[in-house]
C-alpha positions in Angstrom: 2.9 1.4 -15.6 3.0 4.8 -13.8 0.4 7.2 -12.7 1.6 10.1 -11.3 5.0 9.4 -10.8 4.3 6.1 -9.0 5.4 2.7 -10.9 3.3 -0.6 -10.4 2.7 -3.8 -12.0 -0.8 -5.4 -12.0 -0.4 -9.4 -12.4 -3.4 -11.9 -12.3 -3.6 -11.6 -8.1 -1.9 -8.5 -6.9 -0.7 -5.1 -7.4 2.8 -4.6 -6.9 4.2 -0.9 -5.9 7.7 0.2 -6.3 9.7 2.2 -3.8 5.6 2.8 -2.1 8.2 4.0 1.0 8.5 7.0 -1.2 4.9 8.2 -1.4 4.1 9.3 2.3 1.1 11.9 1.2 -2.0 10.6 2.0 -3.6 12.4 -0.8 -1.5 11.2 -3.3 -2.4 7.4 -1.8 -6.0 8.4 -1.8 -5.6 9.3 -5.5 -3.7 6.5 -6.4 -5.9 4.0 -4.9 -9.1 5.3 -6.1 -7.7 5.3 -9.9 -6.6 1.9 -9.2 -9.7 0.5 -8.1 -11.0 2.4 -11.3 -8.7 0.5 -13.9 -7.8 -2.7 -12.5 -10.1 -5.9 -13.0 -10.5 -8.2 -10.4 -9.4 -6.3 -7.5 -11.5 -7.0 -4.4 -10.3 -4.6 -1.8 -11.4 -1.7 -0.3 -9.5 1.5 -0.3 -9.2 1.9 3.4 -7.8 -1.4 3.2 -5.1 -0.6 0.6 -4.4 2.7 2.5 -4.0 0.7 5.7 -1.6 -1.6 4.6 0.6 0.8 2.5 0.7 2.9 5.6 2.1 0.0 7.5 4.6 -0.8 4.8 6.1 2.8 4.9 6.2 3.0 9.2 7.9 -0.4 9.0 10.2 0.5 6.4 10.6 4.5 8.3 11.8 2.2 11.3 14.0 -0.1 9.7 12.0 -2.8 10.1 12.1 -5.5 6.9 13.0 -2.5 4.8 14.0 -5.5 1.8 9.9 -6.1 2.0 8.5 -3.3 3.0 10.2 -1.0 0.5 7.4 -2.3 -2.0 3.7 -2.9 -1.3 1.8 -6.0 -3.0 -1.6 -5.3 -2.7 -3.1 -9.1 -3.3 -6.5 -9.3 -5.0 -7.9 -11.0 -2.0 -6.4 -9.9 0.9 -6.5 -12.6 4.2 -8.6 -11.7 7.4 -5.4 -11.5 9.4 -3.1 -9.5 7.4 -6.1 -6.8 7.3 -6.2 -6.9 11.1 -2.4 -6.8 11.7 -2.4 -3.7 8.7 -4.8 -1.9 11.0 -3.4 -2.4 14.0 0.0 -0.8 12.6 -1.5 2.0 10.9 -3.6 3.3 13.8 -1.3 2.4 16.7 1.8 3.7 15.1 2.7 7.4 12.9 4.7 7.6 9.6 7.7 10.0 10.5 6.8 12.9 8.6 10.7 14.3 7.2 
C-alpha cells in the first residue's frame, strides 16, 4: 500500500513502513499515522508512541546504527512497554539530523 508516497504493508499484528528513514518531516509522519489509525483495524497504539518509534528509528539510521534494521519501522499492534520507554528516551534525548 502507499499513502502520500509512503509505502507500507499491513499484516495481522504489524504495520511495516518501508524505507521510513526517507520521511524526516514530523508533519508528514503525523498525517500518515492519523490515516493509519483511522484505517487499520486492531492497531492499539497511540499516534505519539508510533511517532516516537519512527523518530528513534530515523535517529539510529542517520547515525549509522543498525541500518539494516532501522531503515524501515515496524509498528506492532501491541507494543511492549520496554520498547515504548526506549523509543521515548531516544526520540526525546537525541535529535534527528536535518539534512
